[in-house]
PDB file of N, CA, C and O in Angstrom:
ATOM      1  N   MET A   1      -9.899 -21.391 -17.888  1.00  0.00           N
ATOM      2  CA  MET A   1      -9.138 -21.312 -16.658  1.00  0.00           C
ATOM      3  C   MET A   1      -7.681 -21.065 -17.020  1.00  0.00           C
ATOM      4  O   MET A   1      -7.160 -21.620 -17.988  1.00  0.00           O
ATOM      5  N   SER A   2      -7.041 -20.227 -16.230  1.00  0.00           N
ATOM      6  CA  SER A   2      -5.628 -19.925 -16.438  1.00  0.00           C
ATOM      7  C   SER A   2      -4.853 -20.330 -15.201  1.00  0.00           C
ATOM      8  O   SER A   2      -5.304 -20.107 -14.077  1.00  0.00           O
ATOM      9  N   ALA A   3      -3.698 -20.919 -15.401  1.00  0.00           N
ATOM     10  CA  ALA A   3      -2.803 -21.236 -14.288  1.00  0.00           C
ATOM     11  C   ALA A   3      -1.914 -20.012 -14.063  1.00  0.00           C
ATOM     12  O   ALA A   3      -1.255 -19.537 -14.988  1.00  0.00           O
ATOM     13  N   LEU A   4      -1.902 -19.513 -12.850  1.00  0.00           N
ATOM     14  CA  LEU A   4      -1.101 -18.337 -12.518  1.00  0.00           C
ATOM     15  C   LEU A   4      -0.029 -18.739 -11.514  1.00  0.00           C
ATOM     16  O   LEU A   4      -0.305 -19.458 -10.555  1.00  0.00           O
ATOM     17  N   LYS A   5       1.175 -18.277 -11.737  1.00  0.00           N
ATOM     18  CA  LYS A   5       2.290 -18.605 -10.867  1.00  0.00           C
ATOM     19  C   LYS A   5       2.463 -17.507  -9.821  1.00  0.00           C
ATOM     20  O   LYS A   5       2.407 -16.320 -10.143  1.00  0.00           O
ATOM     21  N   ILE A   6       2.674 -17.906  -8.571  1.00  0.00           N
ATOM     22  CA  ILE A   6       2.940 -16.944  -7.495  1.00  0.00           C
ATOM     23  C   ILE A   6       4.391 -16.484  -7.634  1.00  0.00           C
ATOM     24  O   ILE A   6       5.312 -17.297  -7.718  1.00  0.00           O
ATOM     25  N   THR A   7       4.572 -15.164  -7.656  1.00  0.00           N
ATOM     26  CA  THR A   7       5.864 -14.554  -7.945  1.00  0.00           C
ATOM     27  C   THR A   7       6.261 -13.593  -6.844  1.00  0.00           C
ATOM     28  O   THR A   7       5.400 -12.971  -6.221  1.00  0.00           O
ATOM     29  N   GLN A   8       7.554 -13.464  -6.599  1.00  0.00           N
ATOM     30  CA  GLN A   8       8.075 -12.476  -5.654  1.00  0.00           C
ATOM     31  C   GLN A   8       7.969 -11.104  -6.302  1.00  0.00           C
ATOM     32  O   GLN A   8       8.459 -10.892  -7.411  1.00  0.00           O
ATOM     33  N   ILE A   9       7.320 -10.165  -5.597  1.00  0.00           N
ATOM     34  CA  ILE A   9       7.188  -8.797  -6.085  1.00  0.00           C
ATOM     35  C   ILE A   9       7.636  -7.882  -4.939  1.00  0.00           C
ATOM     36  O   ILE A   9       6.866  -7.598  -4.021  1.00  0.00           O
ATOM     37  N   GLY A  10       8.876  -7.431  -5.006  1.00  0.00           N
ATOM     38  CA  GLY A  10       9.431  -6.640  -3.913  1.00  0.00           C
ATOM     39  C   GLY A  10       9.522  -7.494  -2.662  1.00  0.00           C
ATOM     40  O   GLY A  10      10.099  -8.581  -2.688  1.00  0.00           O
ATOM     41  N   ASN A  11       8.949  -7.001  -1.555  1.00  0.00           N
ATOM     42  CA  ASN A  11       8.939  -7.755  -0.303  1.00  0.00           C
ATOM     43  C   ASN A  11       7.679  -8.600  -0.155  1.00  0.00           C
ATOM     44  O   ASN A  11       7.469  -9.216   0.889  1.00  0.00           O
ATOM     45  N   SER A  12       6.854  -8.635  -1.170  1.00  0.00           N
ATOM     46  CA  SER A  12       5.589  -9.360  -1.131  1.00  0.00           C
ATOM     47  C   SER A  12       5.583 -10.448  -2.194  1.00  0.00           C
ATOM     48  O   SER A  12       6.535 -10.596  -2.960  1.00  0.00           O
ATOM     49  N   VAL A  13       4.503 -11.199  -2.224  1.00  0.00           N
ATOM     50  CA  VAL A  13       4.295 -12.155  -3.303  1.00  0.00           C
ATOM     51  C   VAL A  13       2.977 -11.826  -3.972  1.00  0.00           C
ATOM     52  O   VAL A  13       2.098 -11.227  -3.352  1.00  0.00           O
ATOM     53  N   GLY A  14       2.834 -12.204  -5.207  1.00  0.00           N
ATOM     54  CA  GLY A  14       1.603 -11.917  -5.922  1.00  0.00           C
ATOM     55  C   GLY A  14       1.539 -12.719  -7.203  1.00  0.00           C
ATOM     56  O   GLY A  14       2.412 -13.537  -7.495  1.00  0.00           O
ATOM     57  N   VAL A  15       0.502 -12.469  -7.950  1.00  0.00           N
ATOM     58  CA  VAL A  15       0.348 -13.094  -9.261  1.00  0.00           C
ATOM     59  C   VAL A  15       0.257 -11.998 -10.306  1.00  0.00           C
ATOM     60  O   VAL A  15      -0.234 -10.903 -10.034  1.00  0.00           O
ATOM     61  N   ILE A  16       0.726 -12.296 -11.480  1.00  0.00           N
ATOM     62  CA  ILE A  16       0.622 -11.362 -12.602  1.00  0.00           C
ATOM     63  C   ILE A  16      -0.520 -11.856 -13.470  1.00  0.00           C
ATOM     64  O   ILE A  16      -0.522 -12.999 -13.928  1.00  0.00           O
ATOM     65  N   LEU A  17      -1.490 -10.981 -13.689  1.00  0.00           N
ATOM     66  CA  LEU A  17      -2.665 -11.355 -14.475  1.00  0.00           C
ATOM     67  C   LEU A  17      -2.396 -11.124 -15.957  1.00  0.00           C
ATOM     68  O   LEU A  17      -1.917 -10.056 -16.339  1.00  0.00           O
ATOM     69  N   PRO A  18      -2.698 -12.109 -16.792  1.00  0.00           N
ATOM     70  CA  PRO A  18      -2.528 -11.929 -18.239  1.00  0.00           C
ATOM     71  C   PRO A  18      -3.455 -10.851 -18.783  1.00  0.00           C
ATOM     72  O   PRO A  18      -4.476 -10.532 -18.173  1.00  0.00           O
ATOM     73  N   LYS A  19      -3.094 -10.291 -19.936  1.00  0.00           N
ATOM     74  CA  LYS A  19      -3.881  -9.232 -20.568  1.00  0.00           C
ATOM     75  C   LYS A  19      -5.333  -9.644 -20.778  1.00  0.00           C
ATOM     76  O   LYS A  19      -6.241  -8.827 -20.625  1.00  0.00           O
ATOM     77  N   GLU A  20      -5.552 -10.907 -21.128  1.00  0.00           N
ATOM     78  CA  GLU A  20      -6.907 -11.386 -21.392  1.00  0.00           C
ATOM     79  C   GLU A  20      -7.792 -11.279 -20.147  1.00  0.00           C
ATOM     80  O   GLU A  20      -8.959 -10.899 -20.239  1.00  0.00           O
ATOM     81  N   ILE A  21      -7.233 -11.613 -18.997  1.00  0.00           N
ATOM     82  CA  ILE A  21      -8.008 -11.529 -17.749  1.00  0.00           C
ATOM     83  C   ILE A  21      -8.252 -10.073 -17.390  1.00  0.00           C
ATOM     84  O   ILE A  21      -9.356  -9.719 -16.977  1.00  0.00           O
ATOM     85  N   LEU A  22      -7.242  -9.221 -17.538  1.00  0.00           N
ATOM     86  CA  LEU A  22      -7.418  -7.796 -17.256  1.00  0.00           C
ATOM     87  C   LEU A  22      -8.502  -7.200 -18.153  1.00  0.00           C
ATOM     88  O   LEU A  22      -9.323  -6.402 -17.700  1.00  0.00           O
ATOM     89  N   ALA A  23      -8.499  -7.592 -19.422  1.00  0.00           N
ATOM     90  CA  ALA A  23      -9.514  -7.083 -20.356  1.00  0.00           C
ATOM     91  C   ALA A  23     -10.897  -7.572 -19.955  1.00  0.00           C
ATOM     92  O   ALA A  23     -11.867  -6.817 -20.013  1.00  0.00           O
ATOM     93  N   ARG A  24     -10.990  -8.822 -19.553  1.00  0.00           N
ATOM     94  CA  ARG A  24     -12.292  -9.371 -19.159  1.00  0.00           C
ATOM     95  C   ARG A  24     -12.832  -8.682 -17.908  1.00  0.00           C
ATOM     96  O   ARG A  24     -14.033  -8.432 -17.801  1.00  0.00           O
ATOM     97  N   LEU A  25     -11.935  -8.374 -16.956  1.00  0.00           N
ATOM     98  CA  LEU A  25     -12.340  -7.668 -15.737  1.00  0.00           C
ATOM     99  C   LEU A  25     -12.509  -6.172 -15.966  1.00  0.00           C
ATOM    100  O   LEU A  25     -13.078  -5.470 -15.130  1.00  0.00           O
ATOM    101  N   LYS A  26     -12.008  -5.683 -17.111  1.00  0.00           N
ATOM    102  CA  LYS A  26     -12.032  -4.260 -17.446  1.00  0.00           C
ATOM    103  C   LYS A  26     -11.282  -3.433 -16.397  1.00  0.00           C
ATOM    104  O   LYS A  26     -11.765  -2.399 -15.935  1.00  0.00           O
ATOM    105  N   VAL A  27     -10.091  -3.914 -16.036  1.00  0.00           N
ATOM    106  CA  VAL A  27      -9.231  -3.219 -15.075  1.00  0.00           C
ATOM    107  C   VAL A  27      -7.841  -3.068 -15.672  1.00  0.00           C
ATOM    108  O   VAL A  27      -7.488  -3.726 -16.651  1.00  0.00           O
ATOM    109  N   GLY A  28      -7.071  -2.198 -15.066  1.00  0.00           N
ATOM    110  CA  GLY A  28      -5.693  -1.968 -15.499  1.00  0.00           C
ATOM    111  C   GLY A  28      -4.838  -1.596 -14.306  1.00  0.00           C
ATOM    112  O   GLY A  28      -5.271  -1.681 -13.157  1.00  0.00           O
ATOM    113  N   ARG A  29      -3.625  -1.185 -14.597  1.00  0.00           N
ATOM    114  CA  ARG A  29      -2.676  -0.827 -13.553  1.00  0.00           C
ATOM    115  C   ARG A  29      -3.265   0.255 -12.641  1.00  0.00           C
ATOM    116  O   ARG A  29      -3.788   1.262 -13.119  1.00  0.00           O
ATOM    117  N   GLY A  30      -3.177   0.040 -11.340  1.00  0.00           N
ATOM    118  CA  GLY A  30      -3.662   1.005 -10.362  1.00  0.00           C
ATOM    119  C   GLY A  30      -5.103   0.793  -9.935  1.00  0.00           C
ATOM    120  O   GLY A  30      -5.532   1.373  -8.937  1.00  0.00           O
ATOM    121  N   ASP A  31      -5.863  -0.018 -10.658  1.00  0.00           N
ATOM    122  CA  ASP A  31      -7.246  -0.299 -10.273  1.00  0.00           C
ATOM    123  C   ASP A  31      -7.270  -1.264  -9.086  1.00  0.00           C
ATOM    124  O   ASP A  31      -6.297  -1.970  -8.823  1.00  0.00           O
ATOM    125  N   VAL A  32      -8.380  -1.279  -8.391  1.00  0.00           N
ATOM    126  CA  VAL A  32      -8.553  -2.162  -7.240  1.00  0.00           C
ATOM    127  C   VAL A  32      -9.481  -3.298  -7.636  1.00  0.00           C
ATOM    128  O   VAL A  32     -10.498  -3.075  -8.292  1.00  0.00           O
ATOM    129  N   VAL A  33      -9.131  -4.517  -7.240  1.00  0.00           N
ATOM    130  CA  VAL A  33     -10.003  -5.671  -7.427  1.00  0.00           C
ATOM    131  C   VAL A  33     -10.269  -6.289  -6.059  1.00  0.00           C
ATOM    132  O   VAL A  33      -9.491  -6.114  -5.121  1.00  0.00           O
ATOM    133  N   PHE A  34     -11.365  -7.005  -5.961  1.00  0.00           N
ATOM    134  CA  PHE A  34     -11.780  -7.602  -4.699  1.00  0.00           C
ATOM    135  C   PHE A  34     -11.811  -9.113  -4.837  1.00  0.00           C
ATOM    136  O   PHE A  34     -12.358  -9.647  -5.802  1.00  0.00           O
ATOM    137  N   ALA A  35     -11.223  -9.796  -3.874  1.00  0.00           N
ATOM    138  CA  ALA A  35     -11.247 -11.254  -3.831  1.00  0.00           C
ATOM    139  C   ALA A  35     -12.286 -11.664  -2.796  1.00  0.00           C
ATOM    140  O   ALA A  35     -12.187 -11.284  -1.629  1.00  0.00           O
ATOM    141  N   THR A  36     -13.278 -12.435  -3.217  1.00  0.00           N
ATOM    142  CA  THR A  36     -14.308 -12.905  -2.303  1.00  0.00           C
ATOM    143  C   THR A  36     -14.303 -14.429  -2.300  1.00  0.00           C
ATOM    144  O   THR A  36     -14.130 -15.074  -3.334  1.00  0.00           O
ATOM    145  N   GLU A  37     -14.497 -14.975  -1.124  1.00  0.00           N
ATOM    146  CA  GLU A  37     -14.516 -16.422  -0.971  1.00  0.00           C
ATOM    147  C   GLU A  37     -15.863 -16.969  -1.427  1.00  0.00           C
ATOM    148  O   GLU A  37     -16.911 -16.413  -1.099  1.00  0.00           O
ATOM    149  N   THR A  38     -15.830 -18.056  -2.181  1.00  0.00           N
ATOM    150  CA  THR A  38     -17.054 -18.694  -2.650  1.00  0.00           C
ATOM    151  C   THR A  38     -17.450 -19.807  -1.689  1.00  0.00           C
ATOM    152  O   THR A  38     -16.609 -20.292  -0.933  1.00  0.00           O
ATOM    153  N   PRO A  39     -18.714 -20.221  -1.705  1.00  0.00           N
ATOM    154  CA  PRO A  39     -19.168 -21.264  -0.779  1.00  0.00           C
ATOM    155  C   PRO A  39     -18.398 -22.581  -0.908  1.00  0.00           C
ATOM    156  O   PRO A  39     -18.289 -23.329   0.064  1.00  0.00           O
ATOM    157  N   ASP A  40     -17.869 -22.867  -2.088  1.00  0.00           N
ATOM    158  CA  ASP A  40     -17.134 -24.124  -2.271  1.00  0.00           C
ATOM    159  C   ASP A  40     -15.659 -24.021  -1.896  1.00  0.00           C
ATOM    160  O   ASP A  40     -14.893 -24.949  -2.156  1.00  0.00           O
ATOM    161  N   GLY A  41     -15.251 -22.907  -1.290  1.00  0.00           N
ATOM    162  CA  GLY A  41     -13.870 -22.739  -0.838  1.00  0.00           C
ATOM    163  C   GLY A  41     -12.972 -22.069  -1.859  1.00  0.00           C
ATOM    164  O   GLY A  41     -11.785 -21.879  -1.593  1.00  0.00           O
ATOM    165  N   GLY A  42     -13.494 -21.711  -3.004  1.00  0.00           N
ATOM    166  CA  GLY A  42     -12.716 -21.022  -4.033  1.00  0.00           C
ATOM    167  C   GLY A  42     -12.691 -19.526  -3.785  1.00  0.00           C
ATOM    168  O   GLY A  42     -13.165 -19.038  -2.759  1.00  0.00           O
ATOM    169  N   VAL A  43     -12.135 -18.821  -4.731  1.00  0.00           N
ATOM    170  CA  VAL A  43     -12.037 -17.364  -4.641  1.00  0.00           C
ATOM    171  C   VAL A  43     -12.474 -16.765  -5.967  1.00  0.00           C
ATOM    172  O   VAL A  43     -12.095 -17.251  -7.033  1.00  0.00           O
ATOM    173  N   THR A  44     -13.275 -15.704  -5.896  1.00  0.00           N
ATOM    174  CA  THR A  44     -13.698 -14.971  -7.085  1.00  0.00           C
ATOM    175  C   THR A  44     -13.026 -13.614  -7.075  1.00  0.00           C
ATOM    176  O   THR A  44     -12.992 -12.944  -6.043  1.00  0.00           O
ATOM    177  N   LEU A  45     -12.495 -13.205  -8.202  1.00  0.00           N
ATOM    178  CA  LEU A  45     -11.847 -11.909  -8.353  1.00  0.00           C
ATOM    179  C   LEU A  45     -12.780 -11.008  -9.148  1.00  0.00           C
ATOM    180  O   LEU A  45     -13.196 -11.363 -10.251  1.00  0.00           O
ATOM    181  N   THR A  46     -13.113  -9.840  -8.594  1.00  0.00           N
ATOM    182  CA  THR A  46     -14.051  -8.938  -9.247  1.00  0.00           C
ATOM    183  C   THR A  46     -13.618  -7.487  -9.046  1.00  0.00           C
ATOM    184  O   THR A  46     -13.019  -7.161  -8.021  1.00  0.00           O
ATOM    185  N   PRO A  47     -13.912  -6.617 -10.005  1.00  0.00           N
ATOM    186  CA  PRO A  47     -13.593  -5.207  -9.823  1.00  0.00           C
ATOM    187  C   PRO A  47     -14.638  -4.472  -8.987  1.00  0.00           C
ATOM    188  O   PRO A  47     -14.469  -3.289  -8.692  1.00  0.00           O
ATOM    189  N   TYR A  48     -15.707  -5.154  -8.604  1.00  0.00           N
ATOM    190  CA  TYR A  48     -16.794  -4.517  -7.866  1.00  0.00           C
ATOM    191  C   TYR A  48     -16.743  -4.903  -6.399  1.00  0.00           C
ATOM    192  O   TYR A  48     -16.525  -6.066  -6.062  1.00  0.00           O
ATOM    193  N   ASP A  49     -16.942  -3.930  -5.533  1.00  0.00           N
ATOM    194  CA  ASP A  49     -16.936  -4.161  -4.092  1.00  0.00           C
ATOM    195  C   ASP A  49     -18.258  -4.810  -3.698  1.00  0.00           C
ATOM    196  O   ASP A  49     -19.304  -4.169  -3.802  1.00  0.00           O
ATOM    197  N   PRO A  50     -18.240  -6.070  -3.247  1.00  0.00           N
ATOM    198  CA  PRO A  50     -19.490  -6.752  -2.899  1.00  0.00           C
ATOM    199  C   PRO A  50     -20.267  -6.039  -1.783  1.00  0.00           C
ATOM    200  O   PRO A  50     -21.498  -6.058  -1.785  1.00  0.00           O
ATOM    201  N   GLN A  51     -19.569  -5.416  -0.838  1.00  0.00           N
ATOM    202  CA  GLN A  51     -20.256  -4.693   0.233  1.00  0.00           C
ATOM    203  C   GLN A  51     -20.975  -3.472  -0.327  1.00  0.00           C
ATOM    204  O   GLN A  51     -22.093  -3.164   0.088  1.00  0.00           O
ATOM    205  N   LEU A  52     -20.343  -2.781  -1.260  1.00  0.00           N
ATOM    206  CA  LEU A  52     -20.979  -1.623  -1.885  1.00  0.00           C
ATOM    207  C   LEU A  52     -22.203  -2.067  -2.679  1.00  0.00           C
ATOM    208  O   LEU A  52     -23.235  -1.396  -2.655  1.00  0.00           O
ATOM    209  N   GLU A  53     -22.095  -3.189  -3.379  1.00  0.00           N
ATOM    210  CA  GLU A  53     -23.234  -3.717  -4.133  1.00  0.00           C
ATOM    211  C   GLU A  53     -24.412  -3.978  -3.202  1.00  0.00           C
ATOM    212  O   GLU A  53     -25.550  -3.657  -3.544  1.00  0.00           O
ATOM    213  N   GLU A  54     -24.158  -4.551  -2.037  1.00  0.00           N
ATOM    214  CA  GLU A  54     -25.226  -4.835  -1.072  1.00  0.00           C
ATOM    215  C   GLU A  54     -25.842  -3.532  -0.565  1.00  0.00           C
ATOM    216  O   GLU A  54     -27.061  -3.436  -0.423  1.00  0.00           O
ATOM    217  N   GLN A  55     -25.008  -2.532  -0.293  1.00  0.00           N
ATOM    218  CA  GLN A  55     -25.517  -1.243   0.168  1.00  0.00           C
ATOM    219  C   GLN A  55     -26.382  -0.593  -0.912  1.00  0.00           C
ATOM    220  O   GLN A  55     -27.435  -0.033  -0.605  1.00  0.00           O
ATOM    221  N   LEU A  56     -25.952  -0.663  -2.162  1.00  0.00           N
ATOM    222  CA  LEU A  56     -26.745  -0.102  -3.250  1.00  0.00           C
ATOM    223  C   LEU A  56     -28.080  -0.830  -3.388  1.00  0.00           C
ATOM    224  O   LEU A  56     -29.113  -0.204  -3.627  1.00  0.00           O
ATOM    225  N   LYS A  57     -28.055  -2.133  -3.241  1.00  0.00           N
ATOM    226  CA  LYS A  57     -29.287  -2.916  -3.327  1.00  0.00           C
ATOM    227  C   LYS A  57     -30.265  -2.483  -2.238  1.00  0.00           C
ATOM    228  O   LYS A  57     -31.448  -2.275  -2.507  1.00  0.00           O
ATOM    229  N   LEU A  58     -29.768  -2.347  -1.010  1.00  0.00           N
ATOM    230  CA  LEU A  58     -30.625  -1.915   0.096  1.00  0.00           C
ATOM    231  C   LEU A  58     -31.163  -0.503  -0.141  1.00  0.00           C
ATOM    232  O   LEU A  58     -32.324  -0.222   0.155  1.00  0.00           O
ATOM    233  N   GLY A  59     -30.321   0.379  -0.671  1.00  0.00           N
ATOM    234  CA  GLY A  59     -30.756   1.741  -0.969  1.00  0.00           C
ATOM    235  C   GLY A  59     -31.842   1.775  -2.034  1.00  0.00           C
ATOM    236  O   GLY A  59     -32.806   2.533  -1.926  1.00  0.00           O
ATOM    237  N   ARG A  60     -31.680   0.946  -3.066  1.00  0.00           N
ATOM    238  CA  ARG A  60     -32.696   0.882  -4.121  1.00  0.00           C
ATOM    239  C   ARG A  60     -34.025   0.358  -3.574  1.00  0.00           C
ATOM    240  O   ARG A  60     -35.092   0.862  -3.925  1.00  0.00           O
ATOM    241  N   GLU A  61     -33.952  -0.659  -2.709  1.00  0.00           N
ATOM    242  CA  GLU A  61     -35.172  -1.190  -2.100  1.00  0.00           C
ATOM    243  C   GLU A  61     -35.866  -0.121  -1.260  1.00  0.00           C
ATOM    244  O   GLU A  61     -37.090   0.002  -1.296  1.00  0.00           O
ATOM    245  N   PHE A  62     -35.089   0.648  -0.506  1.00  0.00           N
ATOM    246  CA  PHE A  62     -35.630   1.718   0.329  1.00  0.00           C
ATOM    247  C   PHE A  62     -36.302   2.779  -0.539  1.00  0.00           C
ATOM    248  O   PHE A  62     -37.415   3.214  -0.246  1.00  0.00           O
ATOM    249  N   MET A  63     -35.617   3.193  -1.611  1.00  0.00           N
ATOM    250  CA  MET A  63     -36.181   4.217  -2.491  1.00  0.00           C
ATOM    251  C   MET A  63     -37.433   3.718  -3.190  1.00  0.00           C
ATOM    252  O   MET A  63     -38.371   4.486  -3.406  1.00  0.00           O
ATOM    253  N   HIS A  64     -37.458   2.435  -3.547  1.00  0.00           N
ATOM    254  CA  HIS A  64     -38.648   1.873  -4.183  1.00  0.00           C
ATOM    255  C   HIS A  64     -39.823   1.851  -3.206  1.00  0.00           C
ATOM    256  O   HIS A  64     -40.956   2.165  -3.571  1.00  0.00           O
ATOM    257  N   GLU A  65     -39.535   1.478  -1.966  1.00  0.00           N
ATOM    258  CA  GLU A  65     -40.598   1.402  -0.948  1.00  0.00           C
ATOM    259  C   GLU A  65     -41.208   2.774  -0.668  1.00  0.00           C
ATOM    260  O   GLU A  65     -42.414   2.887  -0.447  1.00  0.00           O
ATOM    261  N   PHE A  66     -40.382   3.806  -0.677  1.00  0.00           N
ATOM    262  CA  PHE A  66     -40.848   5.145  -0.342  1.00  0.00           C
ATOM    263  C   PHE A  66     -40.868   6.071  -1.561  1.00  0.00           C
ATOM    264  O   PHE A  66     -40.698   7.282  -1.417  1.00  0.00           O
ATOM    265  N   ARG A  67     -41.076   5.511  -2.760  1.00  0.00           N
ATOM    266  CA  ARG A  67     -41.022   6.319  -3.972  1.00  0.00           C
ATOM    267  C   ARG A  67     -42.080   7.414  -3.989  1.00  0.00           C
ATOM    268  O   ARG A  67     -41.817   8.511  -4.481  1.00  0.00           O
ATOM    269  N   ASP A  68     -43.278   7.139  -3.459  1.00  0.00           N
ATOM    270  CA  ASP A  68     -44.312   8.171  -3.426  1.00  0.00           C
ATOM    271  C   ASP A  68     -43.914   9.339  -2.536  1.00  0.00           C
ATOM    272  O   ASP A  68     -44.167  10.496  -2.869  1.00  0.00           O
ATOM    273  N   THR A  69     -43.296   9.034  -1.416  1.00  0.00           N
ATOM    274  CA  THR A  69     -42.822  10.072  -0.506  1.00  0.00           C
ATOM    275  C   THR A  69     -41.751  10.927  -1.192  1.00  0.00           C
ATOM    276  O   THR A  69     -41.774  12.155  -1.100  1.00  0.00           O
ATOM    277  N   PHE A  70     -40.822  10.274  -1.873  1.00  0.00           N
ATOM    278  CA  PHE A  70     -39.776  11.010  -2.571  1.00  0.00           C
ATOM    279  C   PHE A  70     -40.347  11.890  -3.674  1.00  0.00           C
ATOM    280  O   PHE A  70     -39.854  12.995  -3.899  1.00  0.00           O
ATOM    281  N   ARG A  71     -41.372  11.420  -4.358  1.00  0.00           N
ATOM    282  CA  ARG A  71     -41.999  12.235  -5.409  1.00  0.00           C
ATOM    283  C   ARG A  71     -42.647  13.474  -4.801  1.00  0.00           C
ATOM    284  O   ARG A  71     -42.555  14.565  -5.364  1.00  0.00           O
ATOM    285  N   GLN A  72     -43.293  13.311  -3.666  1.00  0.00           N
ATOM    286  CA  GLN A  72     -43.918  14.461  -3.000  1.00  0.00           C
ATOM    287  C   GLN A  72     -42.864  15.449  -2.534  1.00  0.00           C
ATOM    288  O   GLN A  72     -43.050  16.659  -2.660  1.00  0.00           O
ATOM    289  N   LEU A  73     -41.761  14.950  -1.997  1.00  0.00           N
ATOM    290  CA  LEU A  73     -40.688  15.831  -1.534  1.00  0.00           C
ATOM    291  C   LEU A  73     -40.017  16.567  -2.680  1.00  0.00           C
ATOM    292  O   LEU A  73     -39.494  17.664  -2.486  1.00  0.00           O
ATOM    293  N   ALA A  74     -40.023  15.986  -3.862  1.00  0.00           N
ATOM    294  CA  ALA A  74     -39.347  16.589  -5.010  1.00  0.00           C
ATOM    295  C   ALA A  74     -40.155  17.743  -5.616  1.00  0.00           C
ATOM    296  O   ALA A  74     -39.625  18.508  -6.422  1.00  0.00           O
ATOM    297  N   LYS A  75     -41.413  17.873  -5.241  1.00  0.00           N
ATOM    298  CA  LYS A  75     -42.251  18.944  -5.809  1.00  0.00           C
ATOM    299  C   LYS A  75     -41.876  20.290  -5.254  1.00  0.00           C
ATOM    300  O   LYS A  75     -42.477  21.299  -5.622  1.00  0.00           O
TER     301      LYS A  75
END
């Protein structure tokens, strides 16, 4: 766990992430990260869009369900 200090950045406030956290998230300057609320009231920071992940999961389930149809269409 790292303690991060809230800092004034222009007209906004933010936190500066240490290099170790950026490396672990595999992100850098200009990348987008997503903050999602956890059931215990905390926050998780991730480089992956949770809504996109859910859409991909649903798409994979759909393709799996209709895989025979897709194979026939691909012929």
